[in-house]
C-alpha positions as MATLAB code, in Angstrom:
seq = 'MLRPSHPLFALLLLAPLAACSHGGDRPKADLAASKVTTIGVNAYLWRASLDTLGFMPLLQTDSNGGVIVTDWYANPQAPGERVKLTVSILDQDLRADAIRVAALRQVSQNGQWVAAPVQAATTQKLEDIILTRARDLRRAAVAG';
ca = [
     -16.630  -31.955   -6.437;
     -17.958  -32.481   -2.918;
     -21.402  -33.964   -2.451;
     -23.772  -33.489    0.515;
     -22.857  -36.986    1.683;
     -19.133  -36.073    1.797;
     -17.612  -36.237    5.321;
     -16.453  -32.632    4.983;
     -20.045  -31.477    5.433;
     -20.109  -32.679    9.005;
     -16.883  -30.786    9.593;
     -18.310  -27.678    7.952;
     -21.623  -27.718    9.714;
     -20.813  -29.018   13.160;
     -17.559  -27.265   14.073;
     -17.163  -24.474   16.693;
     -15.275  -21.211   15.848;
     -11.675  -20.288   16.393;
      -9.608  -17.671   14.599;
      -7.800  -18.780   11.491;
      -4.422  -17.239   10.853;
      -1.554  -17.863    8.541;
       1.675  -16.368    9.731;
       5.256  -16.399    8.655;
       7.124  -15.301    5.610;
       5.790  -15.967    2.160;
       7.808  -18.653    0.375;
       9.384  -18.013   -3.000;
       6.957  -18.358   -5.877;
       6.930  -21.362   -8.158;
       7.571  -19.576  -11.428;
       6.206  -22.489  -13.461;
       2.852  -22.056  -11.719;
       2.649  -18.289  -11.945;
       0.751  -16.225  -14.465;
      -0.931  -19.262  -15.979;
      -4.043  -17.369  -16.928;
      -5.419  -14.171  -18.348;
      -7.720  -13.860  -15.324;
      -6.398  -11.956  -12.337;
      -5.554  -15.004  -10.239;
      -4.001  -18.455  -10.531;
      -6.174  -20.508  -12.879;
      -5.554  -23.774  -11.015;
      -6.645  -22.284   -7.689;
      -9.665  -20.689   -9.370;
     -10.792  -23.937  -11.030;
     -10.111  -25.974   -7.887;
     -12.157  -23.531   -5.798;
     -15.105  -23.743   -8.179;
     -14.820  -27.552   -8.280;
     -14.700  -27.795   -4.489;
     -17.644  -25.455   -3.902;
     -19.694  -26.720   -6.832;
     -22.337  -28.252   -4.573;
     -23.159  -24.849   -3.023;
     -25.180  -22.061   -4.655;
     -22.862  -19.245   -5.750;
     -23.741  -15.600   -5.123;
     -20.666  -13.966   -6.619;
     -17.695  -15.041   -8.703;
     -15.031  -12.539   -9.693;
     -12.135  -14.143  -11.552;
     -10.232  -10.865  -11.834;
     -10.461  -10.156   -8.121;
     -10.233  -13.822   -7.160;
     -13.355  -13.914   -4.995;
     -16.042  -16.590   -4.771;
     -18.970  -16.054   -2.408;
     -21.526  -18.785   -1.820;
     -25.080  -18.403   -0.659;
     -26.204  -20.149    2.511;
     -26.039  -23.921    2.207;
     -27.818  -26.353    4.532;
     -26.712  -29.966    4.461;
     -29.858  -32.092    3.995;
     -28.570  -34.302    6.830;
     -28.385  -31.295    9.198;
     -31.168  -28.890    8.118;
     -30.933  -26.909   11.375;
     -27.521  -25.568   10.361;
     -26.220  -23.689    7.370;
     -22.910  -22.290    6.148;
     -21.787  -19.549    3.800;
     -18.263  -19.422    2.386;
     -16.017  -16.795    0.872;
     -12.922  -17.937   -0.994;
     -10.263  -15.362   -1.804;
      -7.406  -16.123   -4.159;
      -4.661  -13.683   -3.304;
      -1.965  -14.348   -5.881;
      -1.208  -15.550   -9.396;
       1.130  -18.198   -7.989;
       0.036  -21.681   -6.944;
       1.065  -21.667   -3.295;
      -0.523  -22.337    0.060;
      -0.678  -18.705    1.173;
      -2.468  -17.658   -2.038;
      -5.847  -19.028   -0.891;
      -8.058  -17.939    2.019;
     -11.407  -19.378    3.039;
     -13.751  -17.604    5.414;
     -16.830  -19.374    6.749;
     -20.002  -18.206    8.451;
     -22.227  -20.703   10.241;
     -25.741  -20.324   11.573;
     -28.013  -22.616   13.529;
     -31.767  -22.499   13.737;
     -33.045  -21.554   17.194;
     -36.749  -21.056   17.766;
     -37.309  -20.588   14.041;
     -34.591  -17.949   13.611;
     -31.074  -18.270   12.223;
     -28.457  -17.413   14.840;
     -24.714  -17.014   14.282;
     -22.683  -19.981   15.488;
     -18.950  -20.594   15.744;
     -16.806  -22.262   13.073;
     -13.513  -23.937   13.926;
     -10.379  -22.597   12.283;
      -9.634  -26.201   11.345;
     -12.713  -26.123    9.102;
     -11.442  -23.281    6.937;
      -7.916  -24.712    6.979;
      -9.261  -28.071    5.771;
     -11.119  -26.379    2.908;
      -7.988  -24.454    1.943;
      -6.051  -27.735    1.933;
      -8.695  -29.456   -0.223;
      -8.638  -26.589   -2.752;
      -4.840  -26.472   -2.808;
      -4.593  -30.244   -3.314;
      -7.107  -30.092   -6.160;
      -5.218  -27.177   -7.755;
      -1.956  -29.118   -7.597;
      -3.675  -32.134   -9.177;
      -4.987  -29.917  -11.989;
      -1.513  -28.483  -12.547;
       0.096  -31.937  -12.610;
      -2.478  -33.103  -15.143;
      -1.879  -30.040  -17.333;
       1.915  -30.389  -17.222;
       1.794  -34.156  -17.870;
      -0.872  -33.988  -20.495;
];
């Protein structure tokens, strides 16, 4: 689980916006990683998403639809900025294109919160962190 002192917070809170896109064909599914749960999405991606976002207040979690929405989070080291995340798990298979992270960022200007850009690299980094954690969880389950 990430803590407010984690270096990712600086990336989350201080990065300018660019569009995030994932193109290309979807790779073949890893059948060993598919349908590992009775919830609507891949259980490893779901657990890894909750673990990764555990430091943020959650507004909505829907395991059947595969959606996690956080409330606004301000890093104590940068109280003039805040972020809100939406994680969508799109598949029952454990694969890179089965997870999407969307981020909103605001900065305080004259006492009001104003929308600010978020770099695509920020959301891509979060997707990578979640995917790595999900793979670790799967390895531990298969080995254990």
